[in-house]
C-alpha positions as CSV (number, residue, x, y, z in Angstrom):
1,T,16.3,-6.7,24.9
2,A,17.8,-8.8,27.5
3,G,15.2,-11.8,28.4
4,R,13.0,-11.4,25.6
5,R,11.2,-14.4,24.3
6,T,12.4,-15.4,20.7
7,A,11.3,-17.9,18.2
8,T,14.6,-20.2,19.3
9,S,13.6,-20.4,23.0
10,N,10.8,-22.5,21.7
11,P,12.1,-26.2,21.7
12,G,11.3,-28.1,18.3
13,V,10.2,-25.1,16.8
14,E,13.2,-24.3,14.6
15,T,13.9,-27.8,13.6
16,Q,10.2,-28.8,12.8
17,A,9.5,-25.4,10.9
18,A,11.4,-26.1,7.8
19,P,9.7,-29.3,6.5
20,C,6.2,-27.5,7.3
21,C,7.0,-24.2,5.4
22,G,9.9,-24.7,3.1
23,F,9.4,-25.5,-0.8
24,P,9.5,-28.1,-2.2
25,A,9.3,-30.0,0.9
26,A,6.1,-28.3,2.0
27,M,4.2,-30.3,-0.9
28,M,5.3,-33.6,0.3
29,T,5.1,-33.3,4.2
30,Y,2.7,-30.2,4.8
31,N,-0.4,-32.1,5.0
32,I,0.8,-34.8,7.4
33,D,0.5,-32.2,10.3
34,V,-1.6,-29.3,9.2
35,G,-3.8,-30.7,6.1
36,Y,-6.6,-31.6,8.4
37,L,-6.7,-27.9,10.0
38,E,-6.3,-26.2,6.8
39,G,-9.2,-27.9,5.6
40,L,-11.3,-26.9,8.5
41,L,-9.9,-23.4,8.2
42,R,-10.9,-23.1,4.5
43,G,-14.3,-24.2,5.5
44,Y,-14.6,-21.4,8.1
45,R,-13.3,-19.1,5.6
46,A,-16.2,-20.1,3.0
47,G,-18.6,-19.2,5.8
48,I,-17.6,-15.5,6.0
49,L,-20.3,-13.1,4.8
50,N,-20.1,-11.7,1.5
51,S,-21.7,-8.7,-0.5
52,T,-25.1,-10.5,-0.8
53,D,-25.2,-11.2,2.8
54,Y,-24.4,-7.6,3.9
55,A,-26.8,-6.1,1.3
56,N,-29.5,-8.2,2.8
57,L,-28.5,-7.0,6.3
58,T,-28.6,-3.6,5.2
59,Q,-32.4,-4.1,4.3
60,C,-33.4,-5.0,7.9
61,E,-35.7,-3.1,9.6
62,T,-34.6,-4.3,13.1
63,I,-31.9,-6.4,15.0
64,D,-34.6,-9.3,15.2
65,D,-34.5,-9.2,11.1
66,M,-30.7,-9.4,11.2
67,K,-30.8,-12.4,13.4
68,M,-33.3,-14.0,10.9
69,H,-31.1,-13.4,8.2
70,L,-28.1,-14.5,10.2
71,S,-29.4,-18.0,10.9
72,S,-29.0,-18.7,7.2
73,T,-25.3,-18.2,7.2
74,D,-22.8,-20.1,9.1
75,Y,-23.8,-18.5,12.6
76,G,-26.9,-20.7,12.5
77,N,-29.0,-20.2,15.6
78,F,-26.5,-18.5,17.7
79,L,-29.1,-16.0,19.1
80,Q,-32.0,-18.3,19.4
81,N,-31.9,-18.1,23.3
82,E,-31.7,-14.3,23.2
83,P,-34.9,-12.3,24.3
84,S,-36.0,-9.6,21.9
85,P,-35.6,-6.9,21.4
86,I,-31.3,-7.9,21.1
87,S,-29.1,-5.3,21.8
88,T,-25.8,-4.6,19.9
89,T,-23.8,-5.6,22.7
90,T,-25.5,-9.1,22.7
91,L,-24.9,-9.0,19.0
92,A,-21.0,-8.4,19.5
93,Q,-21.0,-10.8,22.3
94,K,-22.5,-13.8,20.6
95,T,-20.6,-13.3,17.3
96,T,-17.3,-13.3,18.9
97,E,-18.1,-16.5,21.1
98,K,-18.6,-17.9,17.5
99,L,-15.0,-16.6,16.6
100,V,-13.5,-17.9,20.0
101,E,-15.2,-21.4,19.6
102,E,-13.8,-21.9,16.1
103,F,-10.3,-20.8,17.0
104,N,-10.0,-22.8,20.0
105,F,-10.9,-25.9,18.3
106,L,-7.8,-25.3,15.5
107,R,-5.8,-24.3,18.5
108,M,-6.5,-27.6,20.6
109,Q,-5.7,-29.7,17.2
110,A,-2.2,-27.9,16.4
111,V,0.8,-29.2,16.6
112,E,4.2,-27.3,16.9
113,P,5.1,-24.8,15.2
114,L,1.5,-24.0,14.4
115,A,0.7,-24.3,18.0
116,T,3.2,-21.7,18.9
117,F,2.0,-19.5,16.2
118,L,-1.6,-19.8,17.2
119,D,-0.5,-19.0,20.9
120,Y,1.4,-15.8,19.4
121,I,-2.1,-14.5,17.8
122,T,-3.6,-14.2,21.5
123,Y,-0.9,-12.4,22.8
124,G,-2.2,-9.2,21.0
125,Y,-5.7,-9.5,23.0
126,M,-3.7,-10.2,26.3
127,I,-2.1,-6.9,25.7
128,D,-5.7,-5.3,25.0
129,N,-7.3,-6.8,28.1
130,I,-4.4,-5.4,30.2
131,I,-4.9,-2.0,29.2
132,L,-8.7,-2.2,29.3
133,V,-8.5,-3.4,32.9
134,L,-5.9,-0.7,34.0
135,T,-7.4,2.1,32.3
136,G,-10.7,1.1,33.9
137,T,-9.2,0.4,37.3
138,S,-7.6,4.1,36.9
139,H,-11.5,5.4,36.3
140,N,-13.1,3.6,39.3
141,R,-14.8,1.2,37.2
142,S,-15.7,-2.3,39.0
143,S,-13.4,-5.3,38.2
144,E,-16.7,-7.3,37.3
145,E,-17.8,-5.2,34.6
146,L,-14.0,-4.7,33.3
147,L,-13.5,-8.5,33.1
148,E,-16.8,-9.1,31.5
149,K,-15.4,-6.5,28.6
150,C,-12.3,-8.3,28.0
151,H,-11.7,-10.4,25.0
152,P,-12.0,-14.2,25.6
153,L,-8.8,-15.0,23.7
154,G,-6.8,-12.6,25.9
155,L,-7.9,-14.0,29.3
156,F,-5.3,-15.6,31.8
157,D,-5.5,-16.9,35.2
158,S,-4.1,-13.8,37.3
159,M,-6.3,-11.4,35.1
160,A,-8.3,-10.1,38.4
161,T,-5.1,-9.3,40.1
162,L,-4.8,-6.3,37.6
163,C,-7.4,-4.2,39.3
164,V,-5.4,-4.0,42.7
165,T,-2.0,-3.2,41.2
166,Q,-0.5,0.3,42.0
167,S,2.3,0.6,40.1
168,T,4.3,-0.8,37.0
169,S,6.7,-2.7,39.1
170,E,3.9,-4.3,41.2
171,L,2.3,-5.2,37.9
172,Y,5.1,-7.0,36.7
173,R,5.6,-8.9,39.7
174,T,2.3,-9.9,40.7
175,V,0.8,-10.3,37.2
176,L,2.7,-10.3,34.0
177,V,5.9,-12.4,35.2
178,D,4.0,-15.4,34.8
179,T,2.4,-14.8,31.4
180,P,3.7,-14.8,27.8
181,L,3.9,-10.9,28.0
182,G,6.5,-10.8,31.1
183,P,9.6,-10.8,28.7
184,Y,8.0,-7.7,26.9
185,F,7.8,-5.7,29.9
186,G,11.1,-4.9,30.8
187,D,11.3,-1.3,29.3
188,C,8.1,-0.2,31.3
189,I,9.1,-1.0,34.7
190,S,10.8,2.5,35.2
191,L,7.3,4.0,34.9
192,E,6.2,5.1,38.3
193,D,2.4,5.8,38.3
194,L,-0.2,4.0,36.3
195,D,-1.7,7.4,35.0
196,E,-3.2,7.8,31.7
197,V,0.1,8.7,29.8
198,N,1.8,5.9,31.6
199,I,-0.8,3.2,30.6
200,E,-0.6,4.2,26.7
201,I,3.3,4.0,27.1
202,I,2.8,0.3,28.4
203,R,0.4,-0.5,25.7
204,N,2.8,0.6,22.8
205,T,5.9,-0.6,24.4
206,L,4.4,-4.0,24.9
207,Y,2.9,-4.1,21.3
208,K,6.3,-3.2,19.8
209,A,7.9,-6.0,21.7
210,Y,5.2,-8.4,20.7
211,L,5.3,-7.1,16.9
212,E,9.0,-7.5,17.0
213,D,9.0,-11.1,18.2
214,F,6.0,-12.2,16.3
215,H,7.8,-11.0,13.3
216,A,11.2,-12.7,14.3
217,F,9.3,-16.2,14.8
218,C,7.6,-15.9,11.6
219,M,11.0,-15.2,9.9
220,K,12.4,-18.5,11.6
221,V,9.5,-20.4,10.4
222,G,10.2,-19.2,6.8
223,G,8.9,-20.2,3.4
224,E,5.4,-18.7,2.9
225,T,4.6,-18.0,6.3
226,A,7.5,-15.8,6.6
227,E,6.2,-13.9,3.2
228,V,2.4,-13.5,4.1
229,M,2.9,-12.7,7.7
230,G,5.9,-10.3,6.9
231,D,3.7,-8.1,5.0
232,I,0.7,-8.2,7.6
233,L,2.8,-7.3,10.4
234,K,4.8,-4.9,8.8
235,L,1.3,-3.0,8.1
236,E,0.6,-3.5,11.8
237,A,3.7,-2.0,12.9
238,D,3.0,1.1,10.4
239,R,-0.2,1.4,11.6
240,R,1.1,1.7,15.2
241,A,3.9,4.2,14.1
242,I,1.4,6.5,12.5
243,N,-1.0,6.2,15.2
244,I,1.4,7.0,17.7
245,T,2.7,10.1,16.0
246,V,-0.5,11.4,15.3
247,N,-2.0,10.9,19.2
248,S,1.0,12.4,20.9
249,L,1.4,15.8,18.7
250,D,-0.7,17.7,21.1
251,T,1.0,15.8,24.4
252,D,3.7,16.1,26.8
253,L,5.4,13.0,25.2
254,D,8.8,14.0,24.0
255,L,10.2,13.1,20.6
256,K,12.8,10.7,22.2
257,S,10.4,8.8,24.3
258,R,8.1,8.6,21.1
259,E,10.9,7.3,19.2
260,K,11.3,4.2,21.7
261,L,7.7,3.2,21.0
262,Y,8.1,2.7,17.3
263,P,8.6,-0.8,15.9
264,T,11.9,-1.9,14.2
265,I,10.0,-3.3,11.3
266,G,7.6,-2.1,8.7
267,L,7.8,-0.3,5.4
268,L,8.0,2.9,7.4
269,Y,11.2,1.5,9.2
270,P,13.9,3.0,9.3
271,E,13.3,6.1,6.8
272,G,9.7,6.9,7.4
273,T,10.1,6.3,11.3
274,S,13.1,8.8,11.3
275,R,10.7,11.6,9.7
276,L,7.8,10.6,12.1
277,I,10.0,11.2,15.1
278,K,10.8,14.9,14.1
279,A,6.7,15.5,13.3
280,T,5.3,18.3,15.6
281,D,2.0,18.9,13.5
282,L,-0.2,17.2,11.3
283,D,1.4,18.3,7.9
284,A,4.8,17.0,8.9
285,V,3.2,13.7,9.4
286,R,1.8,13.8,6.1
287,S,5.0,14.7,4.5
288,A,6.8,11.8,6.6
289,I,4.5,9.3,4.9
290,D,3.9,11.1,1.2
291,A,6.7,8.7,0.2
292,F,5.1,5.5,0.9
293,P,2.0,5.0,-1.9
294,D,0.4,2.6,0.6
295,Y,-0.5,5.3,3.2
296,R,0.0,8.6,1.0
297,G,-3.9,9.0,1.1
298,L,-4.3,8.5,4.9
299,L,-4.2,12.1,5.9
300,S,-4.9,13.8,2.9
301,E,-7.5,16.6,3.3
302,G,-10.7,15.9,1.6
303,Y,-9.7,12.3,0.6
304,D,-12.8,10.9,2.3
305,D,-14.4,12.9,5.1
306,D,-16.6,9.8,6.4
307,K,-13.2,7.6,6.9
308,T,-11.0,7.9,9.6
309,I,-7.4,6.7,9.6
310,E,-8.5,3.7,11.3
311,D,-11.1,2.8,8.9
312,Q,-8.4,3.2,5.8
313,F,-6.3,1.0,7.8
314,F,-8.8,-1.8,8.3
315,E,-9.6,-1.5,4.4
316,L,-5.6,-2.2,3.8
317,E,-5.7,-5.2,6.4
318,V,-8.6,-6.6,5.0
319,N,-6.8,-6.7,1.4
320,L,-3.8,-8.4,2.9
321,N,-6.0,-11.0,4.7
322,R,-8.0,-11.9,1.7
323,L,-4.7,-12.4,-0.2
324,A,-3.6,-14.6,2.4
325,F,-5.7,-17.5,1.2
326,E,-4.9,-17.2,-2.3
327,Q,-1.5,-19.2,-1.1
328,Q,-0.8,-22.4,0.0
329,F,1.4,-24.2,2.8
330,H,1.6,-21.4,5.4
331,Y,0.4,-20.3,8.9
332,G,-0.5,-16.7,8.0
333,M,-4.2,-17.6,7.2
334,Y,-5.0,-18.6,10.4
335,Y,-3.9,-15.2,11.6
336,A,-5.9,-13.7,8.2
337,F,-9.0,-15.8,9.4
338,V,-9.2,-14.5,12.9
339,K,-8.7,-10.9,11.4
340,L,-11.4,-11.0,8.7
341,K,-13.6,-12.4,11.3
342,E,-12.9,-9.6,13.7
343,Q,-14.0,-7.2,10.6
344,E,-17.0,-9.4,10.2
345,I,-18.1,-8.7,13.6
346,R,-17.3,-4.9,13.5
347,N,-19.4,-4.6,10.2
348,I,-22.3,-6.5,11.7
349,V,-22.2,-4.4,15.0
350,W,-21.9,-1.3,13.0
351,I,-25.0,-2.3,10.7
352,G,-26.8,-3.3,14.1
353,E,-26.0,0.1,15.5
354,C,-27.0,2.3,12.4
355,I,-30.7,0.2,12.7
356,S,-31.0,0.7,16.2
357,Q,-30.3,4.5,16.4
358,D,-31.9,5.0,12.9
359,Q,-28.6,6.2,10.8
360,R,-29.6,4.4,7.7
361,G,-27.7,7.2,5.7
362,R,-24.3,5.6,7.3
363,I,-25.1,2.0,7.4
364,N,-23.1,1.3,4.2
365,Q,-20.1,2.5,5.8
366,Y,-18.8,-0.6,6.6
367,V,-15.4,-2.4,5.5
368,P,-16.5,-5.1,2.7
369,I,-14.5,-8.3,2.9
370,F,-15.8,-10.6,0.2
């Protein structure tokens, strides 16, 4: 796409990438720039909750009991100033703040090309925040309420302006043109109204361009980074392709428009996506992904009634992110850490919700990490 930002548009990225991530040079030079940060990161990873921690959390009677147990982990006294009873909203907010603090510390110490890699991680949160504000505004929610719900890693200066934009061209001209997402927005400008359908098209168009650009950057970095991140980003692309297909089955979105939303990376591309394009019901989607062992059970009837497609993708994602720490001399572990912490936050909030709503029969339906 014309004007799209690529890895080569970042000065110094290509020339510095080879000595950082290529073998055997990586063994000699990697630690010069990244050794300290990797040591910190592996320390953060060691603080991720394990099966024993989850067993203790599920035995808690109240969220205040959860607070007591979490204080003995790397979370420490992160809830000490919160009055009782603690809500799950507070739990989510404070655990997210802990993640953001750790990520920003790593980000401030990083040099190229790792600094650009960490920037790419934040672009996904920017997209989510933009869609959250646009959707909330279309439902007449207040700007203050919407901005409070935005993820801290995806905030940018002109965020509040999103609440008063009336069209996609105005959205691009007044807000996105000065953000890293500007080059991804080219295919959305032709959309007129910011209604619910068009907002979803904007979300998927931005994610498609983002994943393709991030994938190209990781391939340019090369080495273990290309291998690890290639697998992770392919899974994310396939998740989006399958979700787009399933969610558009009973809508007015035509097949040609659907095709434009599929990322051009992933295990499903191009054979699987060519079948998904033609799918008009759930059986056709099942047939399209049946040839891919990793995804064969996603839509199977009776496979696990308690697990949604999203839950099953979370399990696949956790497995890949966990494996990222089994290798060295690559940047994929930074992405994996953020995603594993995100899953940990979802797990903690889920357990808290089950306790507060007295749904103990479902309390163990979290995704284990380690």
